[in-house]
N, C-alpha and C positions, 0 to 999 in steps of 0.2 A: 504494500500500500504506500503510495507516494506520501500521503499524510500519515506519519507514524502514529499509531494509537497504542496505548497501553491497555491491556484487556486481560481478563481471565486469570486463571491460575491453573496449575495442574496437580492432580493428586495421584499417588501410587501407593498401593497397599499389597503386601504379600504375607500370606499366612502359610507356613509350612505345616503339612499335615502328618508328616512322618518324623521319627526321631532324627536328630542331626547325624547320627551314625549312618543312616540310610543314604543321605546326600554325599557323605564322605566316600562311601563305598561305590555308589553309582556314578557320581560326577567328579569324584577325586578331590573334593574340597568340603570342608565344614562351613565355608564362607559362601555357600551357594546362594543363600537369601540376600546377603549383602551385594553380591555381584549382580543378581537380577534387579535389585533396587537401583543400583547405579545405572543399568541400562534403561530401566523404566523411566527414571528421572531425566537422563540425558536425552532420550528420544521424545521428551516433552519440553525441552528447553525453549521451544517456540512459544510456550504458554507463559513464560515468566523468566526474566533475567535480572530482577531486582534483588532476589533473595532465594535461598533454598534451605530446606531443613530435613532432617532425618531423625527418626526415633525408632527404638527397638525395645522389645519386651522378651525377657526370658521366662519360660513357663516352669512352674514347680521348683522354685529355688528354695533353699533353706533360709529361715529368718537370719537377718544380718548380712546376707549376700545381696549385692546390688542387682536389681532386675530391670530397671529402666535406664536407658541411655539415650541421650539426645544431643545433637550437634546442629548448629545453624550458622548461616553465613550471609552477609550482604556485600561480600567482595565483588569485584567486577566480573569474576567468573565463579559464581557461588556454588554451582554443582561440583565443579572440580575441587573447589576449596573444601567443601564438606567431606568429600571422599578422600581427599589428601589428609585431612585431620584424622579420619577413621583409619586409614591405612598406616599412618605414622604411629598411631597409638597401638594398633595390633602388632606392627613390626617391632616396636620397642619392647612390648611384652614378650613376644616370641624370642627376641634376641636375648633377653635376660633369662627366659625360661624355655629353652628349645625343646625340652622334654614334653611340653604341652601340645606340640604339633600333632601328635598321634593319639593323644588321650582326650577324647571328645568331652568326657564328663568334666575333666579339670579345665579344659579349654573354655567350656561354657561358664564354669564357675568363676574363672579368674580373668577373663578377657572381656572388656565391654563390647557392645554392639552385636555380639554373636547371640542369636536367639531364634525364636520361632515366629515372631510377629513383628512386622516392619511397616512403618508409615513414612512416606516421603512427600515433599511439597515443593513446587517451584512457584514463584510469586512475581506478579506485577503489582506494584503498590497503587491501588485506586482509592485507598482510604488511609489517611494518616501519613506520617513521615516514613521514609525508608530507613528506619533505624533497625538495629538488630532485634529490638523488642517487638517489632511489627512482623517479624519473620515467623511463619508457621514451621512446625507444629507448636501449638501452645500447650503448656503443662499446668494442670491443677493438681497440686500435691496433697497427699494425706498419708498418715501413718497406717491407715487401714488400706490394705492392698486394693480392695474393690473400689475405693473412692478416689484413687488416682485416675485422672482423666487426661488423655492426650487428644488434642483436636486440631485438625487441619482441614481446609476447605477451599473450594472455588465458589465464592459467593459474595454478594453485596445485599445487605438488608436495607429496605427503604425506610424502615421505622425504627432505627437504632435508638432514637431518643425515647420512644415509647417503651422499648424493651429494657432500656437502662432504668427508666422510672419504675418499671415492674419489679426490677431487682431491688431498688431502693425501698419500695413498699414491702418487699419480703424481709426487710431488715438488713440487707447486704450493703456493703460499701465497696462497689467496684472501683478498681484502680484507674480505669479510664473508660471513656465513652467511644469504644470501637466495636464494630459488629462482631468480630471474632471473640473478643473478651466477653461481650454480653451474652452471646449464644453459649459459649463454654460455661459461663457461670450459671446460666439458666438450666442447662443440662445437669450441671454439677449439683444444683439445688435439689432437683428431683432424684438424682442418683443418691445423694445423702439420705433423703427421706426413705427411699426404697431399701437401702442397706440397713438403716436403723429399724425399719419395720420388720425386715427379715431376721435381724438379730433378736428382736423381741419375740418373734415367733419361735426361733430356735431355743431361746432361753426358756420359753414356756414348755417346750417339748423335752427339756432336760439336757440339752447340749451344753457343754462347757464353752467358755469364750473361744478357746482355741479350736474345739471341735466344730464350732459354728462356722468358722471361716470357709471351709470347702463347701459346706451346705449352702451358704449365702451365694457363693460363686455359681453353684449349680442352679439355684432357684431364681437368680437375678433375671428380671424380665425387662430386657432392653427395649423391646417394642413399647411397653407401657411407659417407660421413662421418656422415650422420644416423643410419644403421643402427647404426654403432658407438657413437655418442653416446647413442642412445636406449635402450640395452640395459637399464638399471636404472631408467628413469623410471617413477614411479607417481603419477598424478594426472590431472587434466583439463586439456587444453591445446590451443591453436591458436597456434603461434608462427611468427613471420615473421622472416626474416633476409636481409640483403644482404651480399655480399662486395665488397670495394673495387674489384675489376676489373669488376663488373657482373652477376655471377650473383645469383639470388635464389631463395628458397624459402618456402613456407608449409606447415607440418607439423602434422597433427592427431592427437590421441590415438586409440588403438585402439578405444575404446568410443564415440567420437564425442561425448564429453561436452560439449566446447566447440564452438561452431559456426564454420564458415568457408565462404564462398561465393566463386565466381569467375566472371568473364566474359572472353571473348577474341574479338577480331576482328582485322582486319589493321592496326589502328591502335594498340590498347592491349591489355594484360592487366591485369585489375583483381581485387583480392581485398578482401573486407570481412567483418565479423562478421555482417552482416545482408543478406539478399537485397534488400529494397526500397531500400536505400541505393544499390546498384548500378543497380537499375532506374530510379530517379529521376534520379540524377546523369548517367547515360549514355543515358537514354531508350531502354531496351531492354525487351523483353517478359519476363514471368515465366519462360517455358520456356528463355530464353537464358542464364539465370543458373544455374550448376550448383553442387552441393555438393562440396567436397573430401571424398573418401572417408575414413572412419576408418582410422587407421594408415597413411595415405598422405601423401606430400608433393607439392605442386604445385611443380615445379622449372622456373625460367625461366633458361635459359642466356644469357650475354652476347650470343650470336648471335641471340637472340629465339626460339629453339626452346623449346617448352613441352611438358613431359611430366608424367604422374601416375605416381609411383613408390611401390610398397609399401615401407614402412620397417619396420613391425612387423605381425605377424599380427593382423588385426582380430578383436576379440572380439564377444560379443553387443552390439548397439548399444544404448547407454543414454544417448542424448542428453538433456540436462537439460530436464526438463519445466517448470522455472521460467522458462526462456526463453519458453515459449509462454504461460504464465499471466501473466507480469508484465514481464520484463526487456526482451525484444525489442520493437521498434516494432510496434504493432498494424496498421500499414499493409500488412504482408505479407499477401498474399491468403489463404494457408493459416492463418496465425496469427489473422487476423480471424475466420475461420469457426470455428476451434477455440475461441476465447474465447466466441463466441456459443453454441457447443455446451455449454461448461461451464455457462453460465447455464441453458440449456434442460434439461440433465440433472438439475439440482438442484431443479427445480420440484416433483416429487412430495413431497420432504421439506418444502419450503416450504408446500405445500398442507396437509400433515398438521399443521404447526405452527400454522396459522391456521384449522384446522377447515374448510378449503375455502371460507372466507368471503371471496371476492374482492371482494364489494360493499363491504365495510367494511375494505378494506386499501389502503394507499398503498405503492407500490413506488418505491424510490430507490436511490442508490448512493453510495459514497465516491469522490470524484474522485481521480485522473483515469483510472487504468488499469483500473478496474473497469467503466468505462462500456460496453465492448463486451459483457461477460458480462451486464450489466444488460439490454441490448437482447435478448439471447437469452432471458433469464428472462421478460421482458415478452412476447415473441413466443409463448413456450410458454404463458404465462398467458392470453394472448388466444385461443390455440387451445383451451385448456380452457374458457374462457367461451363461445366459439362452439359448442363441442360441447354445452355445457349448454343454450344457446339452441335448438340444433337438436332436442335431446331434448324440450324443453318444447313446441316447435311441433308436433312429431310426435304427442306425447301429447294435445295440446289442439286439434288441427287442426279439429275439428268445431265448437268453441265459440269459437275465437279471433276477436276483433274487430279492426278496424283500429287502434283506440285502444290496446288492450293489446299489439298487435304493435309499434306505434310505441314504446311504453314499454319493451318488451323489447329492441328494437334499440338504444335509446338507452343501455343499460347498457354501460359500457366499463371496461377496466382503468384504475385511477387511478395515474398516475405524476407525480411531482413531483421537482424538484431541491431536496432538503431540506438536505443537508450542503454547506457552502461552506467551502473551505479558504482561510483568510486568508493574506496574505503571510507569509513565514517570520518567526515571532516569535523574537526573540533572548532567551535566558535571561541577563539581565545581573545577576541577583542569585543568589548561590551557595547561600543558605540554603534548605533543602529545601522548606519549606512554601511559600515564595514561588515556587520553581521549579515546583512542582506546580500552583500556581494559573495560571501562565503556560501550562503544557502544556494545561490545561483549556480554553484559548481558542484552540488551534490551529484548531479548526473552529467555524464559526458555523452558525446554522440559519435556515431560512425559516419565518417565523411565519404562522399563519392558514390553513394548508392541512390540518391534522390535526384530526379531531373526537374527542371523548372515547371514542367507541365503536370507534375505528379501531385496526387493527393497522398497525404501521409496519415494513415489510420493507426492509432496507437491505443491499445486497450490497457486499462488499469482495473483492479478489482473493485475499487470504490473511490469516491471523492468526498471527503469529509469537510475539511476546512478550506482546501484549495490553495493553501500557502505555497507548497512545493511546486504545484502546477504553475502558479503565477511567477514565482521567483526563479524557478529553475527549468522545469521541463519544457514549457511552451517556448521560452526564450532559446533554449538549446536546440529544440526542433526547428525553430525559425532560421537558425544558422545554416540549415541544409537547403534553404530557399525553396520549399515546396509551394505549390499553388494554394493548397488548403491543408490545414491541420485539423484532424477529427479526433478528439479525445473521447474514448468510449469507456463508460463505467459499467462493469458487469453487475453492479448493484444499483438499485433505484436511488433516488435523491434522499439523502439523510436529512430529515426535517426536524426531528425531535431528539431530546437528550435520552441517554440510556441511564438506567439506575440499577442494573443487574450485573455489572462487571466491566463493561466497556468504559474507558475513561473519556466520556464526552458529556459533561454535566451542565454545560452552559450553552444556551440557545445561540447567543451571538457569535459563538465560535463556528457555527455551521454555515457554510457558504450558501446553502439553499434558503436558509432563514434570512440571511442578509439580502439575497436576491429578491425575495418576496417583499421585504421592507422597501427595497429600492423601487419596485414596481408600484407598491401602494402609494409612495410619495409621488411618483411620476403621473399616476392616474387620479390624483386627488382623492385617494381612498384611505388616507392615513388615520382617519377617524376610527377605522376598524381596530387599530392598535389600542387606542384609548378605550374602546368598548370592551375589548378582550381583557385589558388590565382591570377594568371595573368588575367584570365578571369573576376574574381570578381572585381579586382582592376580597370580593364578597364571600368566597368559599374558604378563606384562610382557616377558619375555625370549624369547618365541616368535618364530620367523620370521613375517613378515606373512602368508604363505600358510597358516599353521597357526592363526591367530587366529580365534576365533568371536565373533560379535556376541551376547553374552548379555544385553545391555541390553533386548532385546525382551521379556524376562521381566517387566519392570516393567509392561508394558501388558497382558500376557496375561490377567490375571484379569478384565478389563473389556471391555465392548462399546464401540465408538466412541461410541455414544449416551450411555453413562454418563459417559465422559470429557468429551463436549461439554456435558452438563448441569452437570458440576462446574466446567468453565471458566466457564459462564454465572454460576454462583453466585459464583465468585471475582472476576469482573469487575464484579459488581453491588454498588454501595455501599448501605449501609442507607437512605440518603436517596432512593434510586430508587423511584418509585411504580409504574411500569409493570412488568409481568411481562417478564422478559428471557429470550430463548431464543437459542441459538447453534447454527447448522447448518453442518456441513462437508461438502464434496464426498466421495463415496466414491472410493477408489483405483481401483476397477474402472471407474467412470464417467470418471475422469480419463484412463485409457488409451483409452477409447472416443473421447473428445473429441480427444485428442492422440496418435494412433496411431503417429506417427513419432518421438516423443520419450518414450521409456518409462523414462527415468532418474527413479526415484522414491525414492531412498535416504533422503531427509529425511523421507519419510512412512512408509516400510516398514522401513528399516534394511538394505535389500538393496543394499550398496555395490558399484559396478562394478569396483573394483580392490581388491587385498588390503590396501593401505594404509588404506582406509576403515574396515575392521574394527579396525585398530590405533588409529585416531583416535577412534572411538566408545568403545573400551576405555579409552583415556587420558582422554577427557572424563569418563567415569563415575568413574574413580579420582580425578581432580581434584575433582569434585563431592563425593565421599564424604569425601575428606581435607581439604576446605575450602580448596583451592588455587585462587587466582584467576589461572589461567594458561590459555593457549591449548593445544589438544590436538595441535597440529601446528606 
């Protein structure tokens, strides 16, 4: 994406179902779980590079032995740093005690990070500062094994303030108002209650305090705890948790906004944010990796028993479509095909923009994630060209010569790698004009492949703010001196803020919103802005379920094409010689291409939870009142 967005996070969970000796004998290492966790996290580094964390739990240890280990990093390469720390610690222990290498029991007892249950997380910071304290997994400690809670997740809650206040009313004193802390403390509250109730039950049945501990572990009802904890959650989430004695869970929001996949056999249970990660790391087929159902939790008991439990009533599934367009790895079989379809479906609009003149058009893309939709676009263009050839041959079959046929068949769709993204340029000068000049050189171009009569069609996966297009891409493309530059977005116009993970919380940052405002001013319709503000302001104290998204009225007077044309004008500087056009995917075609991920609130304003309407309401009020603040 030319406009870099921070979004999402990635989770990885591995539960070994066999004794560690089994993995040593079969795979030659007692560190099998750690190695798989490294691969699972590394293959999800696309989901977060601000921080990474790892936690492990040893099952059935003796009192006094450490059974929880955790390491976190917010270094520039956090995954590598996490596993460097783990490796150094293990190597140090083995160097001092080489006899441990072949004694699995002693290895487990004396070396940290070796265990049967692992949780990993990669993070983009969308809430709070990027300090080490913000890096998952979070740990809630207790001297009672069952009350230790480790939590990591891919989520944003729209109602953090409400959840925080709920904790205060329960008598707690949370250390900060962050969604992860609030969710963890809420789960922890009901975990404490459940453990204490089970202890009282055991006591009444005649168990001693020590005898009660394994009974509590066996009877602990994680589904009940999660159901109580999740009652007021509003947001998109896939959260994973470990309890100190060895239970684990992964819980997904009722609309399925955030993704979570799992695989199970007789050796392991595995969960990740992306299907191909599990396929590759464990060498299993597509159909063996299942999706955790929306509103459900995958619960893994210490015994190894695995169940899928409904925690909240599932709503209409609104899985995030940005997962398919951009954020998830394109190696997923379904995602790869969907991205190709996004390119194919936008061809008719592209042909219209170039007057169907494919002979004098070069097709290219913005590296790297737009490459797959580029293949789809070019395949569709080739089909169009082949149809044109077929029609010509049929119409001229009686006069066609071998020479003209050869010339006809030689015509091909022209594709070139025109845009080249340089290594990340660092803005070391803070003065605005200098910074702008550096941004202009984020991309370089391939010279000598464009003729003056050519159209240059270049596809990106989406256009959010338009900054890089204006400051870099369009200027660089214009140096090639094409007749026309057509920028194609495989996603529709992004019109509304996201509050479920993608870092776009402010309306005024969206180029489609700015274009609509510009059109309202030009057509003497700016009174609509005042009317929308008045309606949003009147809803400030409404319950979330009663809030209506009136911001849609900003776009209602205009067709998508009118807004696209205005965006093209706004992103074209006076010194640009080529005609500039911008084309966006239609929402209807997005749904055709990505039929399983219908979450489209950033394009349509149709938020999947009540909190979304409150967020867009607040975002508009902040814009109107000139407040530089997040809407959630």
